[in-house]
MIKOLTOR-95783 format. One record per atom (N, C-alpha, C, O): residue in one letter; x, y, z. Coordinates in steps of 0.05 Angstrom, whole numbers, padded with zeros to 5 digits, always signed. Example, Ala and Ser with C-alpha at 12.3 -4.5 7.8 and 13.67 -1.06 7.14 Angstrom:
REM MIKOLTOR-95783
a+00264-00114+00156
a+00246-00090+00156
a+00264-00066+00156
a+00285-00066+00169
s+00257-00045+00142
s+00273-00021+00143
s+00258+00001+00157
s+00268+00023+00161
//
This chain:
REM MIKOLTOR-95783
x+00378+00218-00035
x+00393+00222-00059
x+00374+00229-00082
x+00359+00213-00092
x+00374+00255-00090
x+00354+00266-00107
x+00355+00255-00136
x+00335+00256-00150
x+00377+00243-00144
x+00379+00234-00172
x+00372+00204-00174
x+00377+00192-00195
x+00361+00192-00153
x+00354+00164-00154
x+00329+00160-00172
x+00308+00172-00166
x+00331+00144-00193
x+00309+00141-00212
x+00290+00118-00203
x+00297+00101-00187
x+00267+00118-00215
x+00250+00094-00214
x+00262+00073-00233
x+00278+00080-00251
x+00255+00048-00228
x+00265+00027-00245
x+00240+00012-00257
x+00223+00003-00242
x+00239+00012-00283
x+00217-00001-00297
x+00225-00028-00308
x+00244-00031-00322
x+00210-00048-00300
x+00213-00075-00311
x+00190-00080-00330
x+00166-00080-00321
x+00196-00085-00355
x+00174-00088-00375
x+00177-00114-00390
x+00196-00119-00404
x+00157-00131-00386
x+00155-00157-00400
x+00181-00173-00398
x+00191-00184-00417
x+00191-00175-00373
x+00217-00189-00368
x+00211-00219-00367
x+00194-00229-00353
x+00227-00234-00382
x+00226-00263-00382
x+00254-00274-00376
x+00274-00263-00386
x+00255-00295-00361
x+00281-00307-00354
x+00277-00336-00347
x+00259-00343-00333
x+00295-00353-00357
x+00294-00382-00351
x+00321-00390-00339
x+00342-00379-00345
x+00319-00410-00321
x+00343-00421-00308
x+00341-00451-00309
x+00321-00463-00301
x+00363-00464-00318
x+00365-00493-00320
x+00341-00505-00335
x+00330-00526-00328
x+00333-00490-00356
x+00311-00500-00373
x+00283-00494-00362
x+00263-00501-00375
x+00281-00482-00339
x+00255-00476-00327
x+00250-00446-00328
x+00268-00430-00321
x+00226-00437-00336
x+00220-00409-00338
x+00213-00398-00310
x+00194-00407-00297
x+00229-00379-00301
x+00223-00366-00276
x+00202-00343-00279
x+00184-00341-00263
x+00206-00327-00300
x+00188-00305-00305
x+00180-00305-00335
x+00196-00313-00352
x+00156-00297-00340
x+00147-00292-00368
x+00131-00267-00369
x+00109-00266-00357
x+00141-00247-00382
x+00126-00222-00385
x+00121-00207-00358
x+00100-00196-00354
x+00141-00207-00341
x+00139-00195-00314
x+00142-00165-00317
x+00162-00155-00328
x+00122-00149-00307
x+00123-00120-00310
x+00115-00107-00283
x+00093-00113-00273
x+00131-00089-00273
x+00124-00072-00250
x+00145-00050-00248
x+00165-00051-00262
x+00140-00030-00230
x+00159-00008-00227
x+00167-00005-00198
x+00151-00007-00180
x+00193-00001-00194
x+00204+00006-00168
x+00204+00036-00165
x+00217+00050-00182
x+00191+00047-00145
x+00188+00076-00144
x+00214+00091-00138
x+00232+00080-00124
x+00217+00114-00149
x+00242+00130-00147
x+00246+00139-00118
x+00228+00150-00106
x+00271+00136-00108
x+00278+00147-00082
x+00264+00134-00059
x+00262+00146-00037
x+00253+00110-00062
x+00238+00097-00041
x+00248+00068-00038
x+00263+00058-00055
x+00240+00056-00016
x+00248+00028-00011
x+00225+00010-00019
x+00203+00011-00007
x+00229-00007-00038
x+00210-00028-00046
x+00219-00055-00036
x+00243-00061-00038
x+00201-00070-00025
x+00207-00097-00015
x+00194-00118-00033
x+00172-00115-00043
x+00209-00140-00036
x+00199-00163-00052
x+00197-00188-00035
x+00217-00197-00024
x+00173-00198-00032
x+00168-00223-00018
x+00162-00246-00038
x+00153-00240-00060
x+00168-00270-00030
x+00162-00293-00047
x+00173-00318-00035
x+00192-00318-00020
x+00161-00341-00042
x+00171-00366-00032
x+00199-00373-00042
x+00208-00361-00063
x+00213-00390-00029
x+00240-00399-00037
x+00239-00411-00065
x+00221-00426-00072
x+00258-00403-00082
x+00261-00414-00108
x+00244-00401-00129
x+00244-00409-00153
x+00229-00379-00122
x+00212-00366-00141
x+00227-00348-00160
x+00217-00341-00181
x+00252-00341-00152
x+00268-00324-00170
x+00274-00296-00160
x+00282-00279-00175
x+00271-00292-00133
x+00276-00265-00122
x+00305-00256-00126
x+00310-00234-00136
x+00323-00274-00119
x+00352-00266-00122
x+00359-00263-00152
x+00375-00246-00159
x+00348-00280-00169
x+00353-00278-00198
x+00344-00250-00208
x+00357-00238-00225
x+00321-00241-00198
x+00311-00215-00207
x+00330-00193-00198
x+00335-00175-00214
x+00340-00194-00174
x+00360-00174-00165
x+00384-00175-00183
x+00395-00154-00191
x+00393-00199-00190
x+00418-00201-00206
x+00413-00192-00235
x+00432-00183-00248
x+00389-00195-00245
x+00382-00184-00271
x+00384-00153-00271
x+00394-00141-00289
x+00373-00141-00250
x+00373-00112-00248
x+00402-00102-00245
x+00410-00082-00256
x+00418-00117-00229
x+00446-00109-00225
x+00464-00114-00249
x+00486-00103-00251
x+00454-00130-00268
x+00470-00137-00291
x+00489-00160-00286
x+00506-00167-00303
x+00486-00174-00264
x+00502-00197-00258
x+00493-00221-00276
x+00510-00235-00286
x+00467-00223-00279
x+00456-00242-00298
x+00449-00227-00324
x+00437-00205-00322
x+00454-00238-00347
x+00448-00223-00372
x+00418-00226-00379
x+00406-00247-00375
x+00407-00205-00390
x+00379-00206-00400
x+00381-00204-00430
x+00391-00185-00441
x+00372-00225-00444
x+00374-00225-00473
x+00356-00204-00485
x+00337-00195-00473
x+00363-00196-00509
x+00350-00174-00523
x+00320-00178-00528
x+00305-00159-00531
x+00312-00203-00529
x+00284-00209-00535
x+00268-00217-00510
x+00247-00229-00512
x+00280-00212-00486
x+00268-00221-00461
x+00258-00198-00444
x+00259-00199-00419
x+00249-00176-00457
x+00239-00154-00442
x+00260-00132-00437
x+00281-00132-00449
x+00254-00115-00418
x+00271-00091-00414
x+00271-00083-00384
x+00250-00084-00371
x+00294-00076-00374
x+00297-00065-00347
x+00312-00038-00351
x+00334-00038-00360
x+00299-00016-00344
x+00311+00010-00349
x+00304+00030-00327
x+00285+00027-00312
x+00322+00050-00324
x+00317+00072-00306
x+00299+00093-00318
x+00300+00097-00342
x+00283+00105-00301
x+00263+00124-00311
x+00276+00150-00322
x+00263+00164-00338
x+00301+00155-00315
x+00315+00179-00326
x+00328+00174-00352
x+00341+00192-00363
x+00326+00150-00363
x+00338+00144-00389
x+00367+00137-00389
x+00378+00130-00409
x+00380+00139-00365
x+00408+00133-00363
x+00412+00103-00358
x+00394+00090-00348
x+00436+00093-00365
x+00441+00065-00361
x+00442+00058-00331
x+00450+00074-00315
x+00434+00033-00325
x+00436+00024-00297
x+00465+00017-00290
x+00473+00020-00266
x+00481+00009-00309
x+00508+00001-00304
x+00524+00023-00290
x+00524+00046-00299
x+00537+00016-00268
x+00553+00036-00254
x+00537+00051-00233
x+00549+00068-00219
x+00511+00046-00231
x+00495+00062-00212
x+00481+00044-00191
x+00463+00053-00177
x+00490+00019-00189
x+00477+00000-00171
x+00497-00011-00151
x+00519-00019-00158
x+00489-00010-00125
x+00504-00024-00104
x+00488-00048-00095
x+00463-00048-00095
x+00502-00069-00088
x+00490-00095-00082
x+00498-00104-00055
x+00522-00107-00049
x+00479-00109-00037
x+00485-00120-00010
x+00474-00148-00008
x+00450-00152-00010
x+00492-00167-00004
x+00484-00195-00004
x+00474-00204+00024
x+00477-00190+00043
x+00464-00229+00025
x+00454-00240+00050
x+00477-00244+00070
x+00473-00240+00093
x+00500-00253+00060
x+00523-00256+00078
x+00541-00231+00075
x+00540-00217+00055
x+00556-00226+00096
x+00571-00201+00096
x+00595-00200+00077
x+00603-00179+00068
x+00606-00224+00070
x+00627-00226+00050
x+00652-00209+00057
x+00665-00199+00040
x+00657-00207+00084
x+00681-00192+00092
x+00706-00209+00089
x+00706-00233+00093
x+00728-00196+00082
x+00754-00209+00079
x+00767-00211+00107
x+00772-00191+00119
x+00772-00236+00117
x+00780-00239+00145
x+00808-00229+00151
x+00814-00224+00174
x+00825-00226+00131
x+00853-00220+00136
x+00859-00190+00137
x+00882-00182+00143
x+00839-00173+00132
x+00844-00145+00132
x+00824-00130+00151
x+00805-00142+00161
x+00829-00105+00155
x+00814-00090+00175
x+00786-00083+00165
x+00779-00086+00141
x+00769-00074+00183
x+00742-00065+00177
x+00743-00043+00157
x+00728-00044+00137
x+00759-00023+00161
x+00759+00000+00142
x+00769-00009+00114
x+00759+00001+00094
x+00788-00027+00113
x+00796-00038+00087
x+00775-00054+00073
x+00773-00054+00049
x+00758-00067+00089
x+00735-00081+00077
x+00715-00062+00066
x+00703-00067+00045
x+00711-00039+00078
x+00693-00019+00068
x+00701-00008+00041
x+00685-00004+00023
x+00728-00004+00037
x+00738+00007+00012
x+00746-00014-00008
x+00758-00007-00029
x+00740-00039-00002
x+00750-00061-00019
x+00743-00058-00048
x+00759-00062-00066
x+00718-00051-00054
x+00709-00048-00082
x+00726-00028-00097
x+00733-00032-00120
x+00731-00005-00084
x+00747+00016-00097
x+00776+00006-00101
x+00788+00013-00122
x+00787-00009-00082
x+00814-00020-00086
x+00815-00038-00110
x+00834-00037-00126
x+00795-00055-00112
x+00795-00074-00135
x+00792-00059-00161
x+00805-00067-00181
x+00776-00039-00162
x+00772-00024-00187
x+00797-00009-00194
x+00804-00007-00218
x+00811+00003-00175
x+00835+00019-00181
x+00860+00001-00183
x+00880+00010-00194
x+00859-00023-00173
x+00882-00041-00174
x+00905-00031-00157
x+00929-00035-00164
x+00899-00017-00135
x+00919-00006-00118
x+00917-00019-00090
x+00896-00025-00080
x+00941-00023-00078
x+00940-00033-00050
x+00932-00011-00031
x+00918-00017-00012
x+00941+00013-00036
x+00934+00036-00019
x+00916+00055-00034
x+00919+00060-00058
x+00897+00067-00019
x+00880+00088-00031
x+00887+00114-00018
x+00899+00115+00004
x+00880+00136-00031
x+00887+00162-00020
x+00870+00168+00005
x+00851+00154+00011
x+00878+00188+00019
x+00866+00195+00045
x+00836+00201+00043
x+00821+00195+00062
x+00828+00212+00021
x+00799+00219+00018
x+00781+00195+00019
x+00760+00195+00031
x+00790+00173+00006
x+00774+00149+00007
x+00772+00137+00035
x+00751+00129+00044
x+00794+00138+00050
x+00794+00127+00077
x+00776+00145+00094
x+00761+00135+00111
x+00778+00171+00091
x+00761+00189+00107
x+00731+00184+00101
x+00714+00185+00119
x+00725+00179+00076
x+00697+00172+00069
x+00688+00146+00082
x+00666+00145+00092
x+00706+00126+00081
x+00699+00101+00094
x+00695+00104+00124
x+00676+00093+00135
x+00711+00120+00136
x+00708+00125+00165
x+00682+00140+00171
x+00669+00135+00191
x+00674+00158+00153
x+00648+00172+00156
x+00625+00152+00156
x+00607+00154+00173
x+00626+00133+00138
x+00604+00113+00137
x+00605+00094+00160
x+00584+00085+00170
x+00628+00087+00169
x+00630+00071+00193
x+00619+00086+00217
x+00606+00073+00235
x+00623+00111+00218
x+00611+00127+00240
x+00580+00127+00238
x+00566+00125+00258
x+00570+00128+00213
x+00541+00128+00209
x+00529+00102+00219
x+00506+00102+00229
x+00543+00080+00216
x+00532+00054+00225
x+00541+00047+00254
x+00537+00024+00263
x+00554+00066+00267
x+00561+00062+00295
x+00586+00044+00300
x+00588+00032+00321
x+00604+00043+00281
x+00627+00026+00283
x+00654+00040+00280
x+00674+00027+00274
x+00655+00066+00283
x+00679+00081+00279
x+00702+00071+00296
x+00725+00068+00287
x+00697+00064+00321
x+00718+00056+00339
x+00729+00027+00332
x+00749+00018+00343
x+00714+00013+00314
x+00723-00013+00306
x+00736-00013+00278
x+00740-00035+00267
x+00743+00010+00268
x+00753+00012+00241
x+00778-00005+00236
x+00781-00014+00213
x+00794-00008+00256
x+00819-00023+00251
x+00819-00051+00264
x+00840-00064+00267
x+00795-00060+00271
x+00792-00087+00280
x+00790-00106+00256
x+00785-00097+00234
x+00794-00131+00261
x+00790-00152+00240
x+00761-00162+00243
x+00750-00161+00264
x+00750-00172+00221
x+00722-00181+00222
x+00717-00202+00243
x+00695-00203+00254
x+00736-00220+00249
x+00731-00241+00269
x+00730-00230+00298
x+00724-00245+00316
x+00735-00204+00301
x+00732-00192+00327
x+00704-00179+00331
x+00699-00167+00352
x+00687-00182+00311
x+00661-00169+00311
x+00639-00190+00314
x+00642-00213+00306
x+00616-00182+00325
x+00593-00199+00325
x+00580-00200+00297
x+00588-00185+00280
x+00562-00219+00294
x+00549-00221+00268
x+00534-00195+00260
x+00534-00187+00237
x+00520-00183+00280
x+00506-00158+00275
x+00525-00136+00267
x+00519-00120+00249
x+00548-00135+00280
x+00568-00114+00273
x+00579-00119+00245
x+00584-00100+00230
x+00583-00144+00238
x+00593-00151+00211
x+00573-00141+00190
x+00581-00131+00169
x+00548-00144+00195
x+00528-00135+00176
x+00528-00104+00175
x+00522-00093+00154
x+00534-00091+00197
x+00537-00062+00196
x+00560-00054+00178
x+00558-00034+00163
x+00582-00069+00179
x+00605-00064+00161
x+00596-00067+00132
x+00603-00051+00115
x+00581-00088+00127
x+00571-00093+00100
x+00553-00070+00091
x+00554-00062+00067
x+00537-00059+00109
x+00520-00036+00102
x+00538-00011+00097
x+00532+00004+00078
x+00558-00007+00113
x+00577+00015+00108
x+00590+00013+00081
x+00593+00032+00067
x+00598-00012+00074
x+00610-00016+00048
x+00591-00010+00025
x+00598+00001+00004
x+00565-00017+00029
x+00545-00010+00009
x+00542+00020+00007
x+00539+00031-00016
x+00542+00034+00029
x+00540+00063+00029
x+00564+00076+00015
x+00562+00096+00001
x+00588+00065+00020
x+00613+00075+00009
x+00611+00075-00022
x+00623+00093-00035
x+00598+00056-00033
x+00595+00055-00062
x+00580+00080-00073
x+00583+00087-00096
x+00564+00092-00056
x+00550+00118-00062
x+00535+00116-00088
x+00538+00133-00106
x+00518+00096-00090
x+00501+00092-00114
x+00472+00100-00109
x+00463+00097-00086
x+00458+00110-00129
x+00430+00118-00125
x+00411+00095-00123
x+00389+00098-00114
x+00420+00071-00132
x+00404+00047-00131
x+00418+00026-00114
x+00441+00020-00118
x+00403+00015-00095
x+00414-00005-00076
x+00397-00030-00077
x+00373-00028-00072
x+00409-00052-00082
x+00395-00078-00083
x+00404-00094-00058
x+00428-00097-00053
x+00385-00105-00043
x+00391-00118-00018
x+00378-00146-00018
x+00353-00148-00021
x+00394-00167-00015
x+00384-00194-00016
x+00383-00207+00012
x+00403-00219+00021
x+00361-00204+00026
x+00357-00214+00052
x+00381-00208+00070
x+00393-00227+00082
x+00388-00183+00073
x+00414-00176+00086
x+00415-00182+00116
x+00437-00185+00127
x+00392-00183+00130
x+00392-00187+00159
x+00378-00213+00168
x+00371-00215+00191
x+00375-00231+00149
x+00359-00255+00155
x+00372-00273+00176
x+00359-00289+00189
x+00399-00272+00179
x+00413-00290+00197
x+00415-00279+00226
x+00426-00291+00243
x+00404-00255+00230
x+00407-00242+00256
x+00383-00248+00275
x+00362-00255+00266
x+00388-00245+00301
x+00367-00247+00320
x+00347-00224+00318
x+00354-00204+00305
x+00324-00226+00330
x+00303-00206+00326
x+00311-00178+00334
x+00306-00159+00319
x+00325-00175+00357
x+00332-00148+00366
x+00352-00136+00347
x+00349-00112+00340
x+00373-00151+00339
x+00393-00140+00320
x+00380-00133+00293
x+00387-00114+00281
x+00361-00150+00285
x+00348-00145+00259
x+00332-00119+00260
x+00334-00103+00241
x+00318-00115+00282
x+00302-00090+00284
x+00321-00066+00284
x+00315-00045+00271
x+00343-00068+00298
x+00362-00045+00299
x+00372-00039+00271
x+00374-00016+00263
x+00380-00060+00256
x+00392-00055+00230
x+00371-00047+00209
x+00377-00032+00191
x+00347-00056+00212
x+00325-00047+00195
x+00322-00016+00198
x+00321-00002+00178
x+00320-00007+00223
x+00318+00022+00227
x+00341+00037+00217
x+00338+00059+00204
x+00365+00027+00221
x+00389+00040+00211
x+00390+00041+00181
x+00396+00062+00170
x+00383+00019+00168
x+00383+00019+00139
x+00363+00038+00127
x+00369+00052+00108
x+00339+00040+00139
x+00319+00059+00130
x+00330+00087+00131
x+00326+00103+00112
x+00344+00094+00153
x+00354+00121+00156
x+00377+00127+00136
x+00376+00148+00123
x+00397+00110+00134
x+00421+00116+00118
x+00416+00113+00088
x+00431+00124+00072
x+00395+00098+00081
x+00389+00094+00052
x+00367+00111+00042
x+00358+00109+00019
x+00357+00129+00059
x+00335+00147+00052
x+00341+00162+00026
x+00363+00172+00023
x+00321+00164+00009
x+00322+00178-00017
x+00336+00163-00039
x+00338+00173-00061
x+00347+00139-00033
x+00357+00122-00054
x+00335+00104-00063
x+00315+00099-00049
x+00337+00093-00087
x+00318+00073-00097
x+00328+00046-00087
x+00349+00036-00097
x+00314+00034-00068
x+00323+00010-00055
x+00304-00013-00062
x+00279-00009-00061
x+00315-00035-00070
x+00299-00060-00075
x+00309-00081-00056
x+00331-00091-00059
x+00292-00088-00037
x+00300-00104-00014
x+00284-00131-00015
x+00260-00131-00011
x+00298-00152-00020
x+00286-00179-00020
x+00285-00189+00009
x+00305-00188+00023
x+00263-00200+00017
x+00259-00212+00043
x+00240-00235+00042
x+00222-00235+00025
x+00242-00253+00061
x+00222-00274+00064
x+00203-00268+00087
x+00185-00284+00092
x+00206-00245+00100
x+00192-00239+00124
x+00171-00217+00119
x+00179-00194+00115
x+00145-00223+00120
x+00125-00202+00115
x+00127-00179+00135
x+00122-00156+00127
x+00134-00184+00160
x+00136-00162+00179
x+00160-00144+00173
x+00158-00120+00177
x+00182-00155+00163
x+00204-00138+00155
x+00196-00120+00132
x+00202-00097+00131
x+00182-00132+00112
x+00172-00117+00089
x+00154-00094+00099
x+00156-00072+00088
x+00136-00100+00118
x+00118-00080+00127
x+00131-00059+00144
x+00121-00036+00147
x+00154-00065+00156
x+00168-00046+00172
x+00184-00026+00155
x+00185-00003+00162
x+00196-00036+00133
x+00214-00019+00118
x+00205-00011+00090
x+00215+00008+00078
x+00185-00026+00079
x+00178-00022+00051
x+00158+00000+00047
x+00136+00000+00059
x+00164+00018+00029
x+00145+00039+00021
x+00127+00028-00002
x+00105+00039-00006
x+00137+00009-00016
x+00121-00007-00035
x+00129-00036-00030
x+00152-00043-00027
x+00109-00054-00029
x+00113-00082-00024
x+00101-00099-00046
x+00078-00095-00052
x+00117-00117-00057
x+00108-00135-00078
x+00110-00164-00069
x+00129-00172-00056
x+00090-00180-00077
x+00092-00209-00072
x+00095-00222-00099
x+00078-00220-00117
x+00117-00237-00102
x+00123-00252-00127
x+00117-00281-00122
x+00129-00293-00104
x+00100-00293-00138
x+00093-00321-00134
x+00083-00333-00160
x+00077-00319-00179
x+00081-00360-00160
x+00071-00374-00183
x+00093-00386-00200
x+00117-00382-00194
x+00086-00400-00221
x+00106-00413-00238
x+00095-00414-00266
x+00078-00430-00272
x+00105-00397-00284
x+00125-00376-00280
x+00115-00354-00260
x+00090-00350-00257
x+00133-00341-00247
x+00126-00322-00226
x+00113-00296-00238
x+00120-00287-00259
x+00095-00285-00222
x+00083-00259-00229
x+00079-00243-00203
x+00081-00255-00181
x+00075-00218-00206
x+00068-00201-00182
x+00039-00208-00175
x+00020-00200-00189
x+00036-00222-00153
x+00010-00231-00145
x-00005-00211-00129
x-00030-00210-00129
x+00010-00194-00115
x-00003-00174-00097
x+00017-00151-00093
x+00041-00156-00093
x+00007-00127-00089
x+00024-00105-00082
x+00009-00085-00065
x-00015-00082-00067
x+00024-00071-00048
x+00011-00052-00030
x+00032-00031-00023
x+00056-00036-00022
x+00022-00006-00018
x+00039+00016-00010
x+00027+00028+00015
x+00012+00047+00014
x+00035+00018+00039
x+00024+00028+00064
x+00031+00058+00067
x+00053+00066+00060
x+00013+00074+00077
x+00017+00103+00077
x+00036+00113+00099
x+00047+00135+00097
x+00039+00098+00121
x+00055+00107+00143
x+00085+00109+00136
x+00095+00094+00119
x+00098+00128+00149
x+00127+00131+00145
x+00142+00107+00156
x+00134+00095+00176
x+00164+00100+00143
x+00182+00079+00153
x+00204+00090+00170
x+00212+00113+00167
x+00214+00074+00189
x+00206+00046+00196
x+00179+00047+00212
x+00176+00063+00230
x+00162+00028+00205
x+00135+00028+00218
x+00135+00012+00244
x+00152-00006+00248
x+00115+00018+00260
x+00110+00002+00284
x+00092-00021+00275
x+00068-00017+00269
x+00102-00045+00274
x+00087-00068+00264
x+00066-00078+00283
x+00053-00098+00277
x+00063-00065+00306
x+00042-00073+00325
x+00016-00060+00319
x-00004-00067+00331
x+00015-00041+00300
x-00010-00027+00294
x-00029-00047+00281
x-00022-00065+00267
x-00055-00042+00286
x-00076-00060+00277
x-00076-00062+00246
x-00080-00084+00235
x-00072-00039+00232
x-00073-00040+00203
x-00049-00055+00191
x-00051-00068+00170
x-00027-00054+00205
x-00003-00069+00196
x-00007-00099+00200
x+00001-00115+00184
x-00019-00106+00223
x-00024-00134+00228
x-00044-00145+00207
x-00041-00168+00198
x-00063-00129+00199
x-00082-00137+00179
x-00068-00141+00152
x-00074-00159+00137
x-00049-00122+00146
x-00034-00125+00121
x-00016-00149+00121
x-00012-00162+00100
x-00006-00156+00144
x+00011-00180+00146
x-00006-00205+00138
x+00004-00222+00123
x-00030-00206+00147
x-00048-00228+00140
x-00053-00229+00110
x-00054-00251+00098
x-00056-00206+00097
x-00060-00205+00068
x-00035-00214+00053
x-00037-00228+00033
x-00012-00206+00063
x+00013-00215+00050
x+00017-00245+00052
x+00025-00258+00033
x+00011-00256+00076
x+00013-00284+00079
x-00006-00299+00061
x+00001-00320+00049
x-00031-00288+00059
x-00050-00301+00041
x-00041-00300+00012
x-00044-00320-00003
x-00028-00278+00004
x-00018-00276-00023
x+00005-00296-00028
x+00008-00307-00050
x+00021-00301-00007
x+00043-00320-00010
x+00033-00349-00011
x+00045-00366-00024
x+00011-00354+00003
x+00001-00382+00006
x-00019-00391-00015
x-00019-00414-00023
x-00036-00372-00024
x-00057-00380-00043
x-00046-00385-00070
x-00027-00373-00079
x-00059-00403-00084
x-00050-00409-00112
x-00060-00388-00131
x-00047-00383-00151
x-00082-00376-00126
x-00093-00356-00143
x-00105-00333-00127
x-00121-00337-00109
x-00096-00309-00133
x-00106-00285-00120
x-00106-00263-00140
x-00085-00258-00153
x-00128-00249-00144
x-00129-00227-00164
x-00109-00205-00156
x-00106-00198-00133
x-00096-00194-00176
x-00077-00172-00172
x-00092-00146-00169
x-00080-00125-00165
//
C-alpha cells in the first residue's frame, strides 16, 4: 500500500492509575514496513498501541503522535487484538464485514462489500468456510478470520496486539508468514512477547523496557521477511534482544 506513512512518536508521556508508563518516549515506525515491539508484561505495549489508534486519549501537553504525510491518523488505522473477538451467532463472512455494518447501521450490506469480504477470506484460505459459524472453526482458523476482518478495513496502518500468541508453534508460523504477505507495504506495528516472532516478521524491532519505559534497544535486520530464524545471525540477534529485555541498563 503505497500511501502508508511513517508514524512519528515525539516526547510521548502517559500515566495509568497514577503511575507513569512513558516519559518523553520518541521513535519512528517506518513507512510501509512491519515494526515489532517487544517488552516485559505491564510495560505499556498495549497502551502504546491504543494511544496510536486513538482508543486512549493523549493530552495536548503529553507529546505528539503523527503520520509523516501530515494527515490525521484517525480513520486510517486497523486494529487486530490478541483474541479474535468473533461474534458467535453470525457467519464468518458477516464477522469480516462487522465493522462496516456497525458504521452504516444496516443489517444488510450491498453486494460489493460481501464480494470484498469473500476476496479477503480467499486470501487467508477460508473462502469455503464463509458461511460457517465461528464455533465450527479451529482457533487458528478463527485468527485467520480476524486477519481477514483487519484486511477488509483496508487501512494503511495496522496495529497488532500479540495476535497469534495463543496458537501452537506450527499454526503460529503459518499465520506469521500469511500476515507478512497480506500486510506487505502497509505500516504495521506488531506487539509481541516472543523475540523469535519479532525476528521472523519485523523489519524494525524495538525493545521497550524500564520504568518509565524507554526504547532500550532497536535493530533492523537486513534479510527479507519472513526470515528463517535458524540462521546464525538471527540466533545471535535473539540473544541480544533477550539481553535487552533482561538487563536493567543497556545503552541505546
